[in-house]
VOGU-3710 file (C-alpha; in Angstrom, 3 decimals, decimal comma):
1> xxxxxxxxxx> 30,037/-6,969/29,493  29,604/-10,170/31,332  28,189/-11,161/34,300  31,613/-13,016/35,093  34,595/-12,137/36,313  37,144/-11,784/33,105  40,779/-10,820/33,004  41,125/-7,716/32,100  43,123/-6,957/28,648  45,681/-4,685/30,408
11> xxxxxxxxxx> 46,423/-7,117/32,831  46,696/-10,320/30,507  49,411/-12,520/30,837  50,606/-16,013/29,117  48,080/-18,421/27,353  45,050/-15,560/28,112  46,987/-12,774/27,141  47,897/-15,244/23,562  43,839/-15,649/23,093  43,455/-11,649/23,327
21> xxxxxxxxxx> 46,212/-10,960/21,019  44,822/-13,714/18,232  41,783/-12,523/18,729  42,849/-8,642/18,529  45,475/-9,383/15,244  41,779/-11,617/13,812  39,502/-7,976/14,624  41,816/-5,368/15,801  40,408/-5,279/18,685  39,864/-7,747/21,603
31> xxxxxxxxxx> 36,154/-8,578/21,590  33,632/-9,627/24,666  33,238/-12,845/23,554  37,373/-13,232/24,354  37,208/-11,928/27,664  34,662/-14,647/28,784  36,701/-17,383/28,010  39,399/-15,766/29,758  39,018/-17,949/32,825  39,766/-21,044/30,292
41> xxxxxxxxxx> 41,516/-20,063/27,431  42,085/-24,101/26,831  38,225/-23,843/25,917  38,475/-20,941/23,165  41,528/-23,274/21,494  39,341/-25,906/21,375  36,558/-24,133/20,159  38,503/-22,448/17,301  40,511/-25,815/16,067  36,472/-27,634/16,254
51> xxxxxxxxxx> 35,886/-24,966/13,804  38,136/-24,882/11,315  37,904/-28,421/10,743  34,247/-27,714/10,160  34,453/-24,504/7,947  37,209/-25,992/6,034  34,633/-28,195/4,545  32,041/-25,462/3,425  32,106/-22,518/1,327  32,009/-19,011/3,306
61> xxxxxxxxxx> 28,870/-17,519/1,612  27,410/-21,320/2,818  29,039/-21,332/6,216  27,857/-17,669/7,117  24,133/-18,271/6,137  24,121/-21,024/8,038  25,342/-19,702/10,955  23,321/-16,656/10,674  19,994/-18,896/10,531  21,335/-20,578/13,651
71> xxxxxxxxxx> 21,674/-17,717/15,411  18,453/-16,468/14,697  17,160/-19,162/15,718  18,970/-19,019/19,516  18,138/-15,075/19,397  22,286/-14,760/19,711  22,451/-11,273/18,672  26,395/-11,400/19,096  26,493/-14,191/16,841  23,796/-12,914/14,507
81> xxxxxxxxxx> 25,841/-9,266/14,198  29,222/-10,751/13,979  28,132/-12,862/10,785  25,916/-10,542/9,486  28,484/-8,133/9,311  30,725/-10,435/7,377  28,069/-11,211/4,872  27,783/-7,715/4,434  30,800/-6,824/3,885  31,013/-9,686/1,322
91> xxxxxxxxxx> 28,144/-10,821/-0,653  24,608/-8,498/0,275  23,962/-4,642/0,730  21,994/-3,827/3,340  17,936/-4,324/2,324  18,960/-8,028/1,521  20,832/-8,815/4,150  18,252/-7,356/6,370  15,623/-9,350/4,774  17,804/-12,612/4,654
101> xxxxxxxxxx> 18,158/-12,095/8,489  14,593/-11,250/9,199  13,800/-14,642/7,637  11,646/-13,127/4,782  10,645/-15,153/1,856  11,178/-12,757/-0,846  15,175/-12,321/0,090  16,066/-13,322/-2,591  18,205/-16,698/-1,926  18,092/-19,700/-4,503
111> xxxxxxxxxx> 15,649/-22,305/-2,826  18,534/-24,530/-1,517  20,319/-21,606/0,390  16,656/-20,697/1,788  16,090/-24,558/2,819  19,854/-24,908/4,204  19,207/-22,311/6,431  15,715/-23,856/7,508  17,257/-27,156/7,938  20,049/-25,338/10,491
121> xxxxxxxxxx> 17,219/-23,468/12,317  15,649/-26,694/12,966  18,492/-28,030/14,459  19,031/-24,843/16,897  15,447/-24,847/18,000  14,359/-28,888/18,160  17,048/-31,164/16,344  14,757/-34,115/17,736  12,344/-33,733/15,224  14,557/-33,406/12,424
131> xxxxxxxxxx> 13,626/-36,985/9,881  15,017/-39,096/7,223  12,729/-36,711/5,152  13,621/-33,428/5,990  17,143/-34,735/5,306  15,994/-36,407/1,566  14,037/-32,482/1,046  18,304/-31,339/1,421  19,080/-33,989/-1,231  16,468/-33,078/-3,327
141> xxxxxxxxxx> 18,314/-29,273/-3,634  21,479/-31,407/-4,374  23,120/-31,410/-1,323  25,633/-34,351/-0,917  25,440/-36,684/2,337  28,594/-34,722/3,145  27,421/-31,203/2,654  24,903/-32,433/4,599  26,947/-33,190/7,736  28,938/-30,061/7,441
151> xxxxxxxxxx> 25,506/-27,713/7,611  24,294/-30,103/10,845  27,566/-29,650/12,194  28,227/-25,934/11,717  24,466/-25,346/13,270  25,174/-27,471/16,160  28,471/-26,228/16,746  26,529/-22,962/17,182  25,269/-23,642/19,693  27,455/-24,354/21,830
161> xxxxxxxxxx> 29,124/-20,805/21,366  25,813/-18,995/21,152  24,540/-20,313/23,901  27,824/-19,722/26,319  27,732/-16,114/25,500  24,209/-15,060/26,063  24,362/-17,545/29,375  26,989/-15,585/30,846  26,233/-12,318/29,814  28,712/-10,979/27,074
171> xxxxxxxxxx> 27,490/-8,182/24,963  28,350/-7,751/21,656  30,676/-5,248/21,120  29,959/-1,895/20,069  31,770/-1,875/16,995  28,107/-3,130/15,620  27,250/0,248/16,093  28,513/0,994/12,757  26,040/-1,200/10,591  22,889/0,832/9,129
181> xxxxxxxxxx> 20,501/1,290/11,648  17,857/-0,735/10,226  20,322/-3,835/9,084  21,522/-3,585/12,480  18,250/-4,235/13,966  17,575/-6,729/12,549  20,924/-8,492/13,477  19,439/-7,864/17,206  16,959/-9,853/18,399  18,475/-10,593/21,770
191> xxxxxxxxxx> 21,251/-8,496/24,099  21,415/-5,250/22,891  25,064/-3,549/21,547  27,331/-2,691/24,346  28,328/0,605/24,513  31,354/0,567/26,099  34,141/1,444/23,422  36,366/-2,228/22,711  39,716/-2,376/24,149  43,042/-3,166/22,652
201> xxxxxxxxxx> 45,654/-5,491/24,059  48,752/-2,917/25,310  51,962/-2,948/23,300  54,843/-4,895/25,674  57,780/-2,200/25,370  60,741/-3,005/23,210  64,113/-4,237/25,747  65,678/-0,270/27,041  62,617/1,976/26,419  60,073/2,777/28,654
//
């Protein structure tokens, strides 16, 4: 599930266990990405704080579309599957989301959303190629400068997370096998989904038990 040795879920203590428990409270299991951070849980904490500071200024759908576009540019299966799942549950049917994930021109997005996603991809692929006219193009779609900052920040932050996971071999969790087949294929441009069952933090017996 990763190229490095991580702290086993059933042996985690202290801040590592707390990291696993927070992730499990969110998802219902300990994701493989949390295990990668088990060697440096303080980095996971810093990442969570950075993400919250960016996401707190963005509409959820906008944030997820920007993240999906960035992950697509990076060929990050893990992040495309994770954020594609959120978009699937809350905003789109499987066919439309598959079209969005594949970059289809007639995916039904608003022109501003398509422009926003294209800009996020540029951030991931070659931010140095972005010019003032590209930013002006976003303004023409109604984005304020603060919103353009948010788009760029969400894309740039995703580069850190996606690249770290892929560099260390973190595999997308097996729960993503539950997605519709065509959609899952569209959301898996890089590493394949893990076949290993997900893990959960074992409960600590109450005093007097066991």
